[in-house]
C-alpha positions as CSV (number, residue, x, y, z in Angstrom):
1,M,1.1,19.1,2.7
2,T,1.6,15.6,4.0
3,I,4.9,14.5,5.5
4,F,6.0,11.0,6.2
5,A,9.0,9.5,7.9
6,V,10.7,6.6,6.2
7,I,12.8,4.4,8.6
8,V,14.8,1.4,7.6
9,T,15.6,-1.2,10.4
10,F,17.9,-4.1,10.6
11,N,18.4,-5.7,14.1
12,P,18.1,-2.3,15.8
13,Q,18.9,-1.7,19.5
14,M,15.3,-1.4,20.7
15,R,16.0,1.3,23.3
16,Y,17.2,3.6,20.5
17,F,14.4,2.6,18.1
18,E,11.7,3.3,20.6
19,R,13.2,6.7,21.4
20,L,13.2,7.4,17.6
21,L,9.6,6.6,17.2
22,T,8.7,8.7,20.3
23,S,10.6,11.7,18.9
24,I,9.2,11.5,15.4
25,C,5.5,10.4,15.7
26,S,4.2,13.9,16.7
27,Q,6.3,15.7,14.0
28,V,4.9,13.9,10.9
29,D,1.6,12.7,9.4
30,G,2.7,9.1,9.1
31,I,5.7,6.7,9.4
32,V,6.7,3.9,7.2
33,V,9.1,1.4,8.9
34,V,10.7,-1.0,6.4
35,D,12.4,-3.9,8.3
36,N,15.2,-5.6,6.4
37,A,14.6,-9.1,7.8
38,S,15.7,-8.6,11.3
39,N,16.6,-11.7,13.3
40,S,13.6,-11.2,15.8
41,G,10.1,-10.0,15.6
42,L,10.6,-7.3,18.1
43,V,10.4,-4.4,15.6
44,G,7.0,-5.5,14.5
45,Q,5.8,-5.8,18.1
46,I,7.1,-2.3,19.0
47,V,5.5,-0.5,16.1
48,K,2.0,-1.9,17.0
49,G,2.0,0.7,19.8
50,Y,2.0,3.6,17.2
51,E,-1.1,4.1,15.2
52,S,0.6,6.2,12.6
53,V,3.1,3.5,11.6
54,V,2.9,1.4,8.5
55,F,5.1,-1.6,9.0
56,V,6.7,-3.4,6.0
57,A,8.5,-6.7,6.9
58,L,10.8,-7.9,4.1
59,D,11.5,-11.6,3.8
60,E,15.2,-11.0,3.2
61,N,17.8,-8.2,3.7
62,L,17.5,-6.2,0.4
63,G,19.9,-3.4,1.6
64,I,19.3,0.2,2.6
65,A,18.7,1.5,-1.0
66,A,16.0,-1.0,-1.9
67,A,14.3,-0.6,1.5
68,L,14.3,3.2,1.1
69,N,12.8,2.9,-2.3
70,I,10.1,0.6,-0.9
71,G,9.4,3.1,1.9
72,F,9.1,6.0,-0.6
73,D,6.7,4.0,-2.7
74,Y,4.5,3.3,0.3
75,A,4.7,7.0,1.3
76,I,3.6,8.0,-2.2
77,S,0.7,5.6,-2.2
78,L,-0.4,7.0,1.1
79,G,-0.5,10.6,-0.3
80,A,2.8,12.0,1.1
81,D,4.3,15.1,-0.5
82,Y,7.5,15.1,1.5
83,V,9.6,12.5,3.4
84,I,12.3,12.6,6.1
85,T,14.5,9.6,6.1
86,L,15.9,8.3,9.4
87,D,18.3,5.7,10.7
88,Q,17.1,3.3,13.4
89,D,19.3,4.8,16.0
90,S,18.6,8.5,15.6
91,V,16.5,10.8,17.9
92,L,15.0,14.0,16.6
93,E,15.1,17.3,18.5
94,T,11.9,19.2,19.0
95,N,10.5,20.9,15.9
96,L,13.1,19.5,13.5
97,V,10.6,18.4,10.8
98,K,8.8,21.8,11.0
99,S,12.1,23.6,10.6
100,L,13.2,21.4,7.7
101,L,9.8,22.0,5.9
102,S,10.0,25.7,6.5
103,A,13.5,25.9,5.1
104,Y,12.7,23.8,2.1
105,L,9.6,25.9,1.2
106,E,11.6,29.2,1.7
107,L,14.3,27.9,-0.7
108,I,11.7,27.2,-3.3
109,H,10.0,30.6,-2.8
110,M,13.4,32.3,-3.2
111,G,14.1,30.6,-6.5
112,Y,16.5,27.9,-5.3
113,N,16.3,24.3,-6.5
114,P,16.9,22.1,-3.4
115,S,17.3,18.4,-3.8
116,V,17.4,17.7,0.0
117,V,17.7,19.6,3.2
118,G,19.8,17.6,5.6
119,S,20.2,17.8,9.3
120,R,23.4,18.1,11.2
121,Y,23.8,15.4,13.8
122,R,25.1,15.3,17.3
123,D,27.1,12.2,18.1
124,I,25.5,10.8,21.3
125,S,28.8,9.2,22.4
126,N,30.7,12.5,22.7
127,G,28.3,15.4,21.9
128,E,30.2,16.5,18.8
129,I,28.1,18.1,16.0
130,S,28.8,17.1,12.5
131,D,30.4,19.5,10.0
132,N,28.9,20.8,6.8
133,L,30.9,19.2,4.1
134,K,32.0,20.1,0.5
135,F,34.6,18.3,-1.5
136,T,37.7,19.5,-3.3
137,Y,39.9,17.6,-5.7
138,F,41.9,16.4,-2.6
139,R,39.6,16.0,0.4
140,T,36.4,17.0,2.0
141,R,36.4,20.2,3.9
142,P,34.1,21.7,6.5
143,V,32.2,24.9,5.5
144,H,30.2,27.3,7.5
145,D,29.1,29.9,4.9
146,P,27.6,31.3,2.8
147,L,24.5,31.1,5.0
148,V,21.3,30.9,2.9
149,L,18.2,32.4,4.7
150,G,20.3,32.7,7.8
151,R,20.3,29.0,8.7
152,L,21.3,26.9,5.7
153,V,24.7,26.0,4.2
154,P,25.0,24.6,0.6
155,V,26.8,21.3,0.9
156,D,28.0,18.4,-1.3
157,F,27.1,15.6,1.2
158,V,24.2,14.8,3.6
159,I,23.7,11.6,5.5
160,T,20.5,9.6,5.1
161,S,19.3,10.2,8.6
162,G,17.6,13.5,8.9
163,S,17.3,14.2,5.2
164,F,14.2,16.0,4.1
165,L,13.1,15.9,0.4
166,S,10.2,16.4,-1.9
167,L,8.8,13.2,-3.5
168,E,8.4,15.2,-6.7
169,V,12.2,15.7,-6.7
170,Y,12.7,12.1,-5.8
171,N,10.7,11.1,-8.9
172,Q,12.7,13.5,-11.1
173,V,16.1,12.3,-9.9
174,G,15.1,8.7,-9.7
175,P,15.2,6.0,-7.0
176,M,18.2,5.0,-4.8
177,R,20.6,2.8,-6.6
178,E,19.7,-0.6,-5.2
179,E,22.7,-2.6,-6.4
180,L,24.9,-0.6,-4.0
181,F,23.1,-2.3,-1.1
182,I,24.8,-0.2,1.6
183,D,27.5,2.5,1.6
184,H,27.6,5.4,-0.8
185,V,23.8,5.1,-1.3
186,D,23.1,8.7,0.0
187,T,26.2,10.1,-1.7
188,E,25.4,8.6,-5.1
189,W,21.8,10.0,-5.0
190,V,22.9,13.5,-3.9
191,L,25.6,13.6,-6.6
192,R,23.1,12.4,-9.2
193,A,20.7,15.1,-8.1
194,S,23.5,17.7,-8.3
195,H,24.2,16.7,-11.9
196,A,20.5,17.2,-12.6
197,G,20.7,20.8,-11.4
198,F,19.6,20.5,-7.8
199,Q,21.6,21.6,-4.7
200,S,21.7,20.0,-1.3
201,Y,21.6,22.1,1.9
202,S,22.4,21.6,5.6
203,L,20.1,23.0,8.3
204,Q,22.2,24.4,11.1
205,S,19.7,23.7,13.9
206,P,17.8,21.9,15.3
207,C,19.9,18.7,15.0
208,I,19.3,15.0,15.3
209,N,21.0,13.0,18.0
210,H,22.7,10.1,16.2
211,S,24.7,7.0,17.2
212,L,27.4,6.4,14.6
213,G,27.3,2.7,15.4
214,E,31.0,1.9,15.0
215,F,34.2,2.2,17.0
216,R,36.0,5.5,16.4
217,K,39.5,6.4,17.4
218,R,41.3,9.8,17.4
219,V,44.7,9.3,15.7
220,W,47.4,11.3,14.1
221,F,47.8,10.6,10.4
222,G,49.1,13.7,8.8
223,R,46.7,15.6,11.1
224,W,44.4,14.6,14.0
225,R,41.4,12.6,12.7
226,N,38.5,10.8,14.2
227,I,38.6,7.5,12.3
228,P,35.8,5.0,12.2
229,F,36.8,1.4,12.4
230,H,34.2,-0.7,10.6
231,K,33.8,-4.5,10.6
232,P,36.0,-5.9,7.9
233,F,33.2,-6.8,5.5
234,R,32.0,-3.2,5.3
235,Y,35.2,-2.3,3.4
236,Y,34.0,-4.6,0.6
237,Y,31.0,-2.3,0.1
238,I,32.9,0.9,0.6
239,F,35.5,0.1,-2.1
240,R,33.2,-1.7,-4.5
241,N,30.5,0.9,-4.4
242,A,33.0,3.8,-4.8
243,I,34.1,2.2,-8.1
244,L,30.6,1.5,-9.2
245,V,29.6,5.1,-8.6
246,M,32.8,6.3,-10.3
247,K,31.7,4.5,-13.5
248,Q,28.6,6.7,-13.7
249,E,28.9,9.5,-16.2
250,N,26.5,11.7,-14.2
251,I,28.8,12.0,-11.2
252,S,31.2,14.9,-10.5
253,K,34.7,14.3,-11.8
254,K,36.0,16.3,-8.8
255,W,34.3,13.7,-6.4
256,K,35.8,10.8,-8.4
257,I,39.3,12.2,-8.1
258,M,38.8,13.0,-4.4
259,E,37.3,9.6,-3.6
260,T,40.1,7.7,-5.4
261,Q,42.7,9.5,-3.1
262,R,40.5,8.8,-0.1
263,M,40.4,5.1,-0.9
264,I,44.2,4.9,-1.3
265,K,44.7,6.7,2.0
266,M,42.1,4.4,3.7
267,A,43.8,1.3,2.5
268,I,47.2,2.4,3.7
269,F,45.9,3.6,7.0
270,M,43.9,0.4,7.8
271,C,46.9,-1.8,6.8
272,I,49.0,0.0,9.3
273,M,46.6,0.7,12.1
274,S,43.9,-1.9,12.2
275,P,44.5,-5.2,14.1
276,E,42.2,-6.8,11.5
277,R,44.3,-5.5,8.6
278,L,44.5,-8.8,6.7
279,A,40.8,-9.4,6.7
280,I,40.1,-5.8,5.8
281,L,42.6,-6.0,2.9
282,R,41.0,-9.1,1.5
283,Y,37.6,-7.4,1.6
284,M,39.0,-4.3,0.0
285,M,40.6,-6.2,-2.8
286,K,37.4,-8.2,-3.4
287,G,35.5,-5.0,-3.5
288,V,37.8,-3.5,-6.1
289,V,37.6,-6.6,-8.3
290,H,33.8,-6.7,-8.1
291,G,33.6,-3.0,-8.7
292,L,35.7,-3.2,-11.8
293,R,33.6,-6.1,-13.0
294,G,30.3,-4.3,-12.3
295,I,29.1,-6.8,-9.7
296,G,26.6,-5.2,-7.3
297,G,24.1,-6.4,-4.7
298,K,24.7,-8.2,-1.4
299,L,28.1,-9.7,-0.7
300,R,28.2,-13.4,-1.3
301,E,30.9,-15.0,0.8
302,N,31.2,-18.2,-1.2
């Protein structure tokens, strides 16, 4: 069984990226790094120090979905059976990949049909460990049971970083949806896999240490919440891609209803709380219009 890591980079903080490579290189058989046209050549220089790394430098930023698909294709061509996908600012705990593989194989042996086994992440800024999440018609909710095999929880969402999957399942479900570019890429694939009869799981430990990469603030809005504040342009992708995914017939109606309410709440909250509310609102509205028109790909400002 051959396991590869697929890492997508775009202007990474080099200290985190080097820690990631150090933490993963001994846990996998090979690594594919796909660089989305970073502004400097530092990524290529750093990976030269790791014999197991295949470096793919793209001429332009194609987005996370296309870069992942390219990484998967390279892994397949190199004989990989499984991949773990990782963000550029994650660090793996010891034996994480071994634990993910063991859990995946045990699920198969017990007659389950896993799409992906995800890792819980520890926010390096505050030490908090992510929840296992399922969605209702009204919101996402944390779940802690039922435990499968004593260490896995069935979930509706996993993040890209720390996700372990079989390339056979990847080929059955199909590639990541490239026109989404960023945001909802992992959600769309997991929901599509669920429609095809697969189930995603969350491994309770070990974890990955992960930098969320945006400013977060604890605020009261009906209840206490840790709210991420993204750069204004990200709300274009969040809103556009939610609508593009909602238009797919192979996506859960429950998720569509929940996500519609989440978008409305997000728009209200950001218009009240964010100092960049006007720019955010413009990007949200542009995203809605483009989503309804079926426009995907990279945001063009002109």
